[in-house]
Each structure stands twice: as C-alpha cells, then as structure tokens.
N, C-alpha and C positions, 0 to 999 in steps of 0.2 A: 317799388321803393316803400319802405316802412315809415317814411317821414323824414323831415329835415333833421339836421343834427340838434338844433335847439329843442325840437319837439321830443326827440329821443331822450335828451337830457332831462326834460321836464318829467317824462314818464318814469325815468330811472329814479329821479328825486322822489316822486310820489310813492313808488314802490318801496324805496328806502324808508320813507315816513311810515308806510303801512307796517313794515317790519318792527319799527320802534313803538307804534301805537296800535298793535294788532287787536288786543282785547277791547280797547275802546271803540275801534272802528267796527269790530264784529258786533258789538252791542248796538251801535248806530244802524248797521245794516239790518239786524234783526228787527229793530224798532221800525225802520222804514218799510220793510216787507210786511210787518204786522199792520202798519198804518194803511198801506194799500189794500191789504186783505180786508180790513174792517170797512174801508170805504166801499169795496165791492159788495160785501155782505149787506151793508146798509142800503145800497142802491137797489139790490134785488128785493130787500124787505119792503122798500117804498113802492116797489112794483106790485106788491100784494102777495109775494111768495112766503111760504112758511119758513121759519128760521132754519130748519134742517135742510130744506130744498135750496134756500139762499146760500148756505155754507157750502153745499155740494157744488152748485154752479160756480161759486167763487173759486173753489179748488181747481175745477176744470179750466176755468179761464186763465188762472195764474200759472198752471202747470206745476212741474216738480220744483217746489221751493228749495229743497236741499240742493238740487242741481244748480238752481239760480244763485244760491249762496256761493257754491264752489266756483261758478263762472265769474262772479264778481271778485272773489278772492284771487282767481287766476289773473284777472286784469290788474289787480292791485299789487301782486307779488311777483318775484323772480321765479317763474314757474319751473324752468329747467333746473335752476339751482336747487329749488326745494325738492324736486323729484330726485336729483342726484344725491342730496343729503339724506333723503329717505332711503335710497338704495344703499348708501354707505352704512346707515344705522342698521338696516336689515342684514347687510353682509357681516357686520360685527356681531350681531346677535346669532347669526347662523354659525359663524366660526367659533363663537363661545360655546355652542352646543357640541362642536367637534374639535376640542382643543388639541388632540394629538395630530390630526390632519393639518391644522393651522400652524402648529409649532414646527412640524416637519417641513412644510412649504416655506415658511418664513426663514428658518435656519438655512435651508438649501439656497434660497435667494440671497441671504445675507452673506454667505461665504462667497458666492459669485460676484455680487455687487461690491462687497467690501474689498475683495482682492483686486478687482478692476479699478476701484477708486484709488486705493493705495498705490497701485502700480502706475495709474495715470498721473498721480502727483509726482512720482519720480520721472516719468516720461515727459511730462509737461515742463519740469524744471530743466531737463537736459536738451530737449528737442523743440519745444514750443515757446516757452516763456522768453521774451526778448532779453538779450544780454544787457547787463547793467551799464551800458555805455550809450552815448548820444548816437542816434540813428544807427543802431547796430547792424542793420541789414547791409550797410555799405562797408563794413569792416571785412578785410580779407587777410589771408596768411599765405606766405610763400610755402609751397608744398613740394613733395617728392624729395629731391636733394635739399632744396629749400634753406640752405645755410650759407651765409656769406661772411667773409672777414670784415673787419671794420672799414677797410678801404672800399670793399664792394658795396657796403651799405651806403657810404657817402656817394659813391658813383651812382647808385640807383636813385638816391634822393635828388641828385643834380639833374639826372637825365630823364626821369619818369615824367610823363605828361598826363598820365591817367590816374596816378595815385599819389597820395602823400604817405611816405614810408618812414618807418622807424625800426631800428634794430634793437634787440635786447638779448643779453646774455643771462640766462636764468640760473646759472650755476656758480655765482660768485659767493665764496665762503670766506669770511674774515672773522677775526677776533674783536670783540668789543671789550676794551680794557679801560682802566682809569675811573670806573664808576661802579665799584663793588666787585663781586665775584666775576672773573672773566667768563665771557660767553662766546660760544661759536655760533655765529649767525649766518643765515643763508639769505642772500638778496639777489638783486639783478642790476647789472650795468646796462644802462639804456641810452638811446639817443635822447638829446635834450627835448625833442618834440614828442616823446612818447605819450605824455598825458594829453597833449593837444590832438594827436592822432586818434586816441581812444575816446576823446571827448569827455574827460572826467576832470574834476577839480580836486582841491585838497581841503581838508577841514580847517587847518590853520596854516598861516604862512602863505607860501606860493609854490607853484610848480617850477621846473627848470625853464630858463629862458634860452632863446636861440643863442648858439655859440658857447654855452656853458658845458659842452663836451669837448672843448679844445684845451690843449695844455695851458696851465696857468690859471684857468677859470673853472676847473672841474673838481675842486676839493669841496664838494657839497654833498648833502645827503637829504633824502626825504624818508622819514621814519613811517613804518606802518602803524596804524592805529593800535593794533594789538601790542606791539613792542613798546609803544609810548605808554600805554596803560600798565603793561606788565612790569617793565623794568624802570621806567621813569616816573611811575605813579601819576601819570596824566598831568605832569607839570606844565602849565601853560607858558612858562617862561623858557622852555627848552628851545623854542624857535629863536635863532640868532646865536645860540651858544655852539661851542665846538665839542665834538665827541671823537674819541680815538677808535677808528675802524681800520684794522689791519696795519696798525702802526702809523696811520695817516690821520692828521687832525682835519676833520671835515665839519663845516658849518651846517647846522640843521636849518634848512630853509623852509621846510614844510612838514605837516603831519597829514598822512593820507586819510581819506574819508573812511568811516567804518564800513567794512565789507569789501573794500577794494583789495583784491588779492591777485592781480595779474603779475606774472603768468600762472601762479599757483598759490595755494594756501600757505606754503612754507616761506613765502617771501616776507622778510622782516624789514627790508629797506630797499631803496633805489638810489643808485649813484650814477653820475653821468659816465658814458663811455669815454675812454682816454684816446681821442682821435689824433695821434701824433704821426703825421705822414713822413716825418724824418726817420722814424724807426720802421724801415720796410719790413723787417721780420715780424714785428708785432702788428703792423698795419695790414699785411697781406697774407701772412702764413699761419697765424694762430687766432684763437678766439672766434672760430667760425660760429655764427649765431643765426637764429631764426629772425624773420622780418615780418612785421605786421604792417598793414596799410589800410588806408581809407580811400575808396573810390571817389574821384572828383565828381562834381555834379554833372549829370548827363552821360557818364561813362558806364558802359556795360562791362560785366565780368569778362566776357570773351575778349574785349579790347585789351583789358589789363593782362590777360593771359598771353596774348600774342606779344604784347610789349615786353613783358618781363623775360620771355623766352629770347627775344631778339637782343635785349640789353645784356643778358647773361652771356650770350655768344660774343658780343662786342667787348665785354669785360675781360675776356681771356688774355689778350695781349698785355693787360695791365699787371698781371701777376709776375713777380720776379722769377719764379720757377714755373715750369710748364704745367698747366692744368689740362686734363683730358677733356675732349669735347663731350664725353658722356656726362660729365658734371653739369655742363650748361644745358645739354639737350633735355634733361628731365625737369627743368625749372618751370613752374607754373604757379598760379595762385588759386586758392579755393576760399569759400566763405569761412570766416573765423569760427563760426559755430561748428561747422563740419570738421575743422581742424581740432577743436577742443574736444569734441565728442569721440573722434577716432573710432576704434572698434567697439566702444561702449554703446554706440548707436545700434549696431546689430544685436548686441546682447539685450538691450532694453526692448527692442521691437519683438524679439523672439519670446521674451518673458511676457510681454503684453499679449501676444497671440496665445500663449499657453494659458494665461489666466482668462482670456476671452473664451477659450474652449471650455473651461470650467463653468463659466456662466451659461454657455449654450447647453451644457449637460444639465445644469440646474433648471434651466427653462424647460427642457424636454421632460425632466423628471416631474416638475410641477404641472406641466400640461397633461402628462399621463394621469396624475392624481386628480386633476380637475375633470378629465374625461370620465374616469371611473366614478367620481362623485356626482357628475351630472347624470350619468346613467341611473344611479341609485335615487336621484331626485326626479325621475321622469313623471311620477304621479303628481308631485307638487307642481311641476312645470305644466303638465296637462291640465290640472285644475285651474291654474292661472289663465291658461289659454281659454278654457271653457267659460270663464267669467268675463272674457273680453280683452285680455292682454294680447297685443300684437306680437309678431315675431321680433320686430325691432325692439320692443319694450323688454322682451325676454333677453335678447342679446345685450342690451344696455345693462340690465341687472347683473348678468353673469360677467360682463367686462368690468363692471364696478367692483365686483368681488375680486377679480384678478388684480385690479389696481390697488385695492386695499392690501392684498397680500404683498404685492411688489413694493408698495411704499413702506409697509412695515419691515419688509426685508431690507429695503434701502436704508431706512433709519438705523436698523441694527448694523447694516454693512458700513455705514458712515462711522459709527462708533468703533467698529473693528479697524477701519482704515486709519483713523486717528491714532489708535493704539499701535497698529502695525507699521506706521510710517517710519518711525525711528529705526525699527529693526530692518526694514527694507533699505533705508538710507545707509545704515551701517554696513549692511551686506554689499551695498553698491559703492564701496570705498574707492573704486576706480574712477568715479565721476569727478571731473575737475571741480575744484571748490567754487569757481565762478558759476558753475551750473548746479551746485548742490541744492537739493530741495529743502525748503523750510517746512514748518508745520503746515498741514493741509489748510488751504484757505478757501475763499469763495469759489475759486475755479473748481476745486475738487468737489465742493458741495453742489455746485450747479451740475457738474458732470454726473455725480451720483444721483441727483434728482432726476435729470434727464434720462439717465440709464434705467432708473426705476420705472419711469413712465413707459419707455420703449419696451422694457422687459415685460411689464404687465400686459401691454398690447400683444407682444410677441407670443407669450405662452397662453394668453387668454382668449385670443380671437378665434382660433380654430375650435377649441372645445366649446366656446359659446355658440358658434354657428352650427356645430354638430348637434349640440344639445337642444337647439331651438327647432330642429326638425323632429316631428313627433307623429306617432300614431295614437291619436287621442283615445280611441276606445280601448285599444290594447293596453296603453299605459295606465288608464284609470282602473281597468279590470285587474291587472297583475301587480300594479304598484312597482313596476320596473323589474320584476323577476323574469328572467329568460327573454327579455325584450331587447337586449343589446344586439345591434345588427352586426353582420359580418364586417361591414365597412368600419364601424367603430372599433371592433376588436383588432382589425388589421392596422388601423391608425395607432392604437395604443402600442401594439407590437412593433410597428415601425419606429415609433419614438424611442422605445427601449433599444432596438437595434442601433439606432443612431447614437444614443447615449454610450452604448458599449463600444462602438467604433471610435468615438472621440476619446473615450477613456483609454482605449488601446493605444492610440497615437501618443497620448501624454505618457502612458506607462512605459512605452518603448523608448520615448525620449529620455525619461528618467533612468531607465535601465541602462541605456547607452552611456549616459553621463556618470552613473555610479560605476559602471565597469571601467570607464576611462579614468575616473578618480582613483580607483583601486590600482590600476596599472601605473598611474603616475606616482602613487604612494610607494610602489615597489621599485621605482627607479633608483639605481645606484648613483648618487650625486658625484661620485668620484673622489670623495673624501670621507673621513670619519667624524661626524658632527658631535658625537657623544663627549660630554665633559669638556667642551671647548667654549671658551668665553672670549668675546672680542670687545675692545674699547678703542674709541677713536682719540688719538693724541694730536692736538692741533697747535703747534708752535707757529709763530709768524713766519711767512715765507722768507722774510729778510734774513732769518737765521741761516738759510741755506745759500746765501750769496757766497759764503765760504763753505764749500762742500764738507771740509773736514769738521766743521762745527756740528752739522747735522749727523754726520757719521758717528762722531764722538757721543752726541746726545743719545742716539738710539743704542749704541753699544753699551753705554753706561746704564740706560734704562732697562735693557734686556738682562744685563748682569744682575742688577738689583732686584728686578721682578722675579727672577728665579729663586731669590732668597725669601720671597713672601711666603708665609705659611700656607700650605695647600697647593702651591703652584708646582707642577711637575716639569713643565717646560714652557718656553716663551719664544715667540718669533714676531716679526713685524712684516706688514705688507701694505701696499698703497690701497688695496681693496680686498674684500673677502667675497667668496662665492655667494651667489644668490642675493647680493645686496643691491642689485639694479645699477651698480656703478659700472661705467664703461670707459676705463682709461685707454684710449685708442691712439695709435701712432701710425703714420704713413711710412711704409717701408719699401725697399727694393729686395727682391729675393733672388739669390744666386740660382741660375739655371731656369729662371722663369721670367723671361724678358717681357716687357710691355712697351707699347708705343705711347709715350707721354702725350703726344698731340691728340691721340684718340681716346685714351683711357687714363683716368687718374690713378695714382699709385694705390696699391691695395692697403687696406687698413687692418692692423693687427690689434687684438686686445693685448695690452702690454702691462704685465704685472711686475712690480718692483718688490722684491722679497729679500729677507735675510736668509743665511745659509740653511738653517734648520726648519724652514717653512714646510718643505715637503714631508719631512719626518713627523712633525707635529700634527699636520693635517691628515696624515695617512694617505698621501698621494703617491702612488707607485711610480718609480722610475723604470721605464720599460727597456730603455737602451741608454748606454753611456753612463753618465754620473750626474749627481745633483751638485749644487754649489757648495763650496767650502770656504774656509777663512782665507785661502790663498787668492780668491777672486776679489781682490781689493781694487780700489780706484786706480791704482798704478799698474795693475796687471793687465794682460791682454783681455779685451772685452769678449765676454761669452754670453750665450743665452741657452735656455732650455725651451724647446717647442712642444706643443701638445701632439699627441699621436695623430689626431685628425689633420693637423697642419702638415705633419711629415708625409702623411698619405696623399694629401692634396698636391703638394708642390714637388715631392720627390718620390713618386710611386715606384715601387720595386727597387728603390735605391737605399743605400745606407745614409741616413740623414746626418750622422755624426761627421763633423768636419765641414758640412755645408755652411753657407754664410748668409746673413741677413743684415741689411744696412738701414738705419733710420735716415729718412730722406734729407734731413738737415745736417747729417754728419758726413765726414769724409772717410771714416773708418768702417770696416766690416766687422760684424760680430760673429764669432764662430759658434756653431751649434755643438754643445758638449753633451746634451742629454735629450731624451724624449720622455715626457711625463704622460701618465694616463690622462685621458680626457676628463675634464671637470665641467659640471654644469654651472658655468659662470653667471648665466643670465637668469634662467629659471629651470625648474626640473624638466620641463618639456623641451629645453634647449632651443627656445625660439630666439636666437640671437638677432640683433639688428642686421638688416640686409647688407649694410656697408662693411661689416666685419668679415674678413676673409681668412682669419687665422688667429692663433693665440701663442704668445711667447712670454717667458719669464726672464727678467734681468736681475742680476745681483743688485741690491740696493745701492751699494757703493759705486756701481757703474751706470746707474740710471741717469738719464739726462732728458730734460724736456726741451722745447724749442728755445727757451731762454738760457740753455746750457746750465740749468740748475737741477739739483735733486728735489724731489717732492718733499715738502716739509711735513705735510699732514699724512700720518700713517695710522694703520690699525694695529694695535697691540693685540696679539693672539696668544692666549694662554690655555694650556691643558691643566685642568685642576681636578682634584679629588675632594675638595672642600666645598662649603657653601659659596655659590657664585657671588652672592651679595657681600659676604665678608671679604672675599678675595678682591672684588671690585673696589671696596672702600680702602683696602690696604694699598692697592695700586694708585688710587686717586691721591691718597696721602703722600705716597712716594713721589708722584709727579709734582705735587704742590711744593714739596721740599726742594726738588731739583729746580723748579721754575714756577713761581706762584702765578705767573701770567699765562700759563698754558692750560686751556680748558680740556677736560676729559669728559666725553659724552658718548652717545650712541652705544651704551653698554648692552650687549645682546648675546644670547647664547646661540650657537650654530644650530642647535636643535630647533629653536624658535624660528630661525631664518628658514630652515627647511620647511617647517609647518606653514609659515606665512607665504611661502612661494606657491602653495596650492590654494591660497585664500579665495581667489576669484573662481577657480574651478569648484571649490567646495560650496560657495554661495550659489552658483548656478545650479549645481547638482541638488542641493537641498531645496531650493525653490521648486525645481521640477518635481522632485520627490514628493513635496508637500502637495503640489497641484495634482499629481497623479493619485496620491492617496485619497484626496477629496473626490476626485473623479471616480475612482473605483468604489468608494463608499456610496456615492450618489447612484452609480450604475447598479450596484447591488440592491439598494433600497428600491430603485425603480423596477428592477426585474422581480424582486419579491412582491412588490405591490401589484404588478400586472398578473403574475402567476397566481397570487393569492386571490385577487378579485375574480380572475377567470375561473378558478376552482370553485369559488363561492357561487358564481353564476351557473355553474354546471352541476350544482347539487342535485337537482332533479334527475339530470342525465346520469350522474354517477349512481344514484339510487336505482334507476332502471337497469343499468348495466350490472350492478351487483345482484339485483333480483334475478337477472337472467343468467347468473353464474360467474360473472367476472370476479376473480380473486382480489384480495386487498393488495397483493404484490403488484398485480397488473395495473390497478388504479394508481398505486404509488409511482410506478414507472412511467405511466402516461403523463402525470402532472410534472414529475421531475424532468421528463423528456422535453416538455414544453419549455421549461427554463433553459435547458441546455441548447435547444434549437435557437432560441433568441440570442443567447450568448455566443454560440458558434458562428451564427450569421454575422453578428456584430464584429466578432473577432476576425472573420475573413475580410470584411470591408475595412476594418481598422488596419490590418496587416498590409493590405494593398495601398491604403492612403499613406501609411507611415513610410513606405519605401520612397515616396516622393517628398513628403513633408520633413522627414528627419534629416534630409540633406542640408537643411538650414543650420543643423547643429554641427556640421562637419568641422567648422573652424574651432569648435570648442572641445573637440575630442582628441585624445592622445592614444595612439596605438589601438584604436577601435574603429572598425568600419561601421557605416550607418546601417548596413544589413547584417550586422553581427549575428550569426546563427544562434549562439548561446543565449543572447538577450531575447531574440525572437521566441526561442523555445521556452525560456523562463516566463516570459509574459503570457504566452499561450497557456502554460500550465496554471498560472495565477488566475487567468480569466476563466478557465474551466472550473477551477476551485470556487470562484465567485458564483458561477452558474449553479454549481451543486449546492452551495450553501444557501443561495437565494431561493432555490426550489425545494429544499429539504423540508422546511416547516410546512408550507402549503401542501406538499405531497403527503406528508404524514397526516395532516388534518383530513385531507380528502380520503385517504385510505381508512381512516377511523370513522367515517360517516356511517350512521345506522340507516340501512335501506328503508325501513318503515318511516322513520322520521323524514328522510329525504323525499319520499313519495308524497308525504303530506305537505311538503314545503310550498307547493303551488297553491 
C-alpha cells in the first residue's frame, strides 16, 4: 500500500503547490544543497585538509547533486504526468518536422472518427436514447395485425390485467375553419387515457379525463404546440375557447408540450375517440387502429404477449360480422421503440457497420504509416536505448505519438460530425420524429473522445511494439537503411491487404445499391407522370351526406378546371399513385371462396376515380373498357381491376363479367375492364402485406362503410403551362366555389416518382461515399507501402541494375508488388462480401447480392487502384542511378 487516503491527498496537495511555486522551491533546494556542501567542505577544512582536497571529498560524499535535485523534484511533482507531457511536446515537435505525414494521418482518422460520430448521433437517437415518455422501457405496441376497432380497444382496456392500453387513430384529417384561411389539419383520435399511458403532460390546460371519449363528452381538442404557435400566435387564452374542426365546435382543453409529436410529426391535434356502442357499424367495423400500452408493475413482456393473443381470440364473437381466426392469431405486443423504428433499425445498423469499416481502414492505413516511420527512426530509437531508455519507455513514447494523432483526428472528426449531422438526419427522413436526432451533444462528444483514445491504441500499439525491438549495433551503423526485417515488411503488407479487402466489401455494397437504384429508376410506374399536377381538395365530409352534392361539386370543379389557361385535361381520384395512401376495402371475390371463420376477407386497394382518369394518367386498359359518363350513381355498379388482380383471382379466365362485392354491401359489382398494373405504393411495389388486390370504382358509385362518398379528393390536371400559375388559378377557382374548402398538397407526379426513391438514394449515396473514402485510403496505403519498400530496396535495385537488369524489369517488379497486394486483398474481399452483402438484400431491387456485373466492375476498379498506386513508385525505382544507389549504404 502506498499510504492511507489522507496521506495520498497531502502528497497530491504538496505536488500541486510545487507546480505553482516551482521556481521558488527550486531556488530553496539549490540553496539547501549548497548549504550542506559548504558545511561538508568546512568540516574537512577544520580537519586540516587543503581546500581543493576538502572540496573533492565533499563532492564524493554528497554524490551526484544533479541527480539529487531530480530525485527531489520527482518526489515533489506528478512525475508520470510530467513525463507524459514531455512525450506529448516531443510528439508535436516531431510531427511538425513531418507535416505531410501528420496531415495525412490526421485526415484519415478524422474521416473515420467523424463519420462514426455523426452516424452514432443518428443511431443513438433512434435506438439508444430513451423515448421522451415516463419509464419508456415499459411502453409496448400491438404488432403484426395489431389493429382493433373502437369496440375492440374498449374490450382490451376492460379485460387486460397486464397492461394499461390506449387506442389511437393517426389518420384523422379535418378542416380548421372560422379563424382565418381554412386549413386542412392532420391529427389523431385517441383514447381518453392516451396521455396517461404515455406518461406525458401538457404545457397549458389539461389532458383528457376518463370518460371523455364517450358520446356527449367528446367535443374536446388538445392542440399541438406547433399549431398553437403557428396558427393561433401562442395565444394563452385559447384554452377554454372553442374552435371549429371538421364542422364540429370543440373546446380547447390543453396545449401539448413542445416536442410531443405522438404518433408522428404531422400530428396537429388530438381529439377523443367517439366510443358509441349503439352504432355497431362504427364501433366494430371501421376505424381499425393501433394500440399502445404500458406494462403494469411486475409484468414481463412475455406475459403481455400471451394475454393479448388470448384476448384477441376471445374478442372474435363480439364482432357483428365474422372475423377470421388469422386476424386474431397474429396479435402480439412488442416494445414501443421497436415498433417506431421498424425497418429503419436495420438500415441504421448497416450504415453504422459500413462507417465502422471506414474507420478500420483508416486505422490500418495509419498503422502502416507508423510502421514505416518507425523503421526510418531506428537510429534515433537505438540511440535512446543506448543512453538508458527502456523498451517500455520507448513504447510509451510511440503510443503517445499515436494518441496525439488520434486525438487531433478526433477533434477534426467532431467538427465534421457536427457539420454532417444535419445532412445525415435529412437523408434519414424515414426516422419517426419522436426519434429524430438533435444537434450532437455530450453523448456524441464522449463517444468521439472514447473512439479517439481506442483508435490511438488500436493503430499505435503494434507499431510501437515492433519498433521497440531493435538490433542496436546494426541500427546505429546504418541509420535504418536496409534494416527492415521480413516480419515488419509482412506486417505492413498484411495491413494493406486488410485495407483493400475491407474497401472491396464496401465498394461491392455501394455497387449493388447503385445498380439497384438504376434498375429502380428504370421501372415503369404504370402511368405517365410528365406534365401532371395534383392538388388535394378537402370539403367537409358532411357535404357528402347527400351524395348528389359531392357529385355536383366535383362535376362543376372539373368542368371549370378544364377552362383554366394551360390545363389540357382534368380528373379526380381519392388517391394518387406513389403517395403512400392506402384506401383499402374488405371484399368478397366471385369464384374465390374463403372460410370467414378461418380467414378474414381479402383487402383490396380501392380507388375512386372520375371517368377520364385512365386517359389523363396514361394508364392502359388491357381488356374491356374504362368508365364513362353512363356509370352514374343510379347505374349498375361496375369496377375495373388491375391486371395482377385478374391473374390472381381468375387465372386463365376472362375477368370481364366477374363480380366483386364490398363486405358491407348487398350488391355485387361487375368487372367491366382490366387496367395495366400501377405502382400504387412505391416503385419497388412493396405493397402492405394485407393488400390482396386493386380495383377502381366510378366516383359516383363509391361507398365507404358509412354509405357515403369520399369528400376529400385529389384534383389531377395535365398541363402545358407553369404548374405554379395553374395551381394558383385552380386555388382561386375553388375559393370562389366555396371559401371554406382548403387546397393543399400541390405536387407534380414527376416529383412523387423522384421522392419514391428517396430512401434508396440516401442509402446508396451513403455507401458510395464510404466506398470512395475506403478506396482512397486503400490507394494511399498501397502507395505508401510500395513506395517505402522501393526506397528500402534502393541498394538492391542498384546491384540488380549493375548486374544487367533493365529498367523495364525493375519497373515491372515494383508494379507487381502493388498488384500482388491489391489482388490478394481483392480475393479476400470478394470472399467476405459474399457473406456480408446479404445484409443489403432487403434494400436491393432486381439485383442479387452476388451480381456478376457488380463483382466484375469492382474487381476492375481495384486492379486500376493497384496500378495507379504502384505506378509512381515503380517509375521512380526504374529511374534510379546505379552508382548513386550503390553509394546509398
């Protein structure tokens, strides 16, 4: 033991005082030593010795006074800290003499550390940082089918013993009127206990109270903080006042806290669910919604999973119509974070692994540079050993130099991370807002700092250990010329082979994603997007209580729109392709029986369109006919199905004349046409699993579960004029028809097509950037090793040339070394990529992970990198003067 805690504290205090009063204490020490020396001399003089002899004996008795001073200072000071600081200063001076080496090493590390720090900020926000709710680890979400009608939510709330549950419908869209320009708002209808389940409060007013989702008590609203600021100017008196939402006067009872955005950032308000058990149709047949829950104290997730599966099966007899057992069988619960992240979790982890590979390549690159630099410094290291430095002291010095490089790279990397964070976050637009990253904070700083320290040790330890092994006589004699051992050369070459292999994996991943993106961009969406503009028209749903009113409105609007300058044609549809909207209806299909007790009715994507929709959008009618003006509300109901739907349900048959029935209707709808397949969901056609077909209905014959026409429609126009001018003209037209009807979501179909590849593009460009950095680092590392090796072989090259070797042979020998390193790394990288690129399979479209064209292209690129990296060193080696080379030793 080095002493008790108080003793160590006293020593530390004395050492700190010494640091503050060093000059004064040094003078006192010198005076004390001189005093003792003078006493010794005086004693010898009194003994009768001559002054010279007395001084000599005094020196012998007192020993090495300089060493004594140093030992005293060591006792007074923080010795290890001072030595470390000396090593740091020495490292800085050394790097200042080789600025090119230092800049290359620091930049390599900055790219690796900065990329990892920025990516960690995104990953931390999505997967690590606690959700902004009370005790977020106990929050769960119903998964798989995971959607319940209002009656099902109430039944779960009453029966569950493991969870407190709340339902929420995230797709409520209503008009805000009576307070300026009408707005179309998106909000959520929620169980009265939602805020309690999530464990959040409100900034002003109050949350909903128990029972305020029952009829007669539910005319309430909580406004989002953003809507309150944006539209109401932050008026503190808004609480208690009424606002008109969807034609209903609702009392504002609260303002949500800033940042609260459940279930997504588009949520402008929260209203209570309308839980009216007297309306069986609304209570059990429509508005199926997700359910969030909080585990009760002491309950494990597995208990909740078993319970919700059992409760879902028990719920089946409560439905007025038969629900298939397959609906209940897939019910479970998962942690809320897992639900919110969805497939973004895999995307983030893959990107973090990719940027981690870049850091490994940077570490290998700098380790190779340090090995070469240590070999060139052998004479210096040998001299330090000769004057008494231990191997441990040499290793500490070299590790200190590595840490200086890594911390400098980390500092620059942090700056890059802060600058690149916003770009990364924008590219990761798929991350739910509740998980969206803020500016990098202390967590990212600590991560970058720790990563810098680990990186410094990672790439510095092996070179330091290798450099500390020495042949003292040979190193001093040659100064490092031709003393590099075969083991060191093999280690440097091995690092380069590893770099190249990692770069190959990244480059193949980037190549596969680029090839996939190119194929996706060439996909025929099934319609002609050029010169097509869409605008959402949002009258109140109450207008369609009389179907004739809605039909008349859109007939008049289409007729007047065709007269707007620049408009060539106009149509209307309840949704447009690639807009992520999924208007689905449960159907029965003629000739395709199903057993209701075992399986739920198939769901069809259900488009409501006006007659000229197909012509305007350029969607081909493959069989039968499109809709016409004769398909009115009073005519026999008809539909057009997609080609894929016809193939699925009536293979080898003529679908014209077949019938489909909406489950809530008594009548069958006759198939009169087959339309070409359209990418309704995205260009990759990744439709939701529950969608089993697609059909179109004439707008006048469309009917939802409330027996009403859809009020909100998308006006679609083909125009040859400036889209902005046309949009303004249509907005003025709608305002004249009805000033309370909002017009928004003005988009071109070309933009929608481009946006549908947004996630694929961001993933591709991330990987392409990582691969480019990896290739650059691998090229620099290969060049460094080959160039250094050629310089070490200068004497050998001179001998070979003196014995008759031609310059071409020397050139080929050096260039061959570069190619051998790259080809070996390429072989290892190709083998590794066959396993690792399988992680990218879910992000690829029409491209196999072993795509031959991609593998061949990457191989060609790597061979070119090897040739370029070895060309300059080979040319320099071939230009060596034999006489000069022979004198080099």
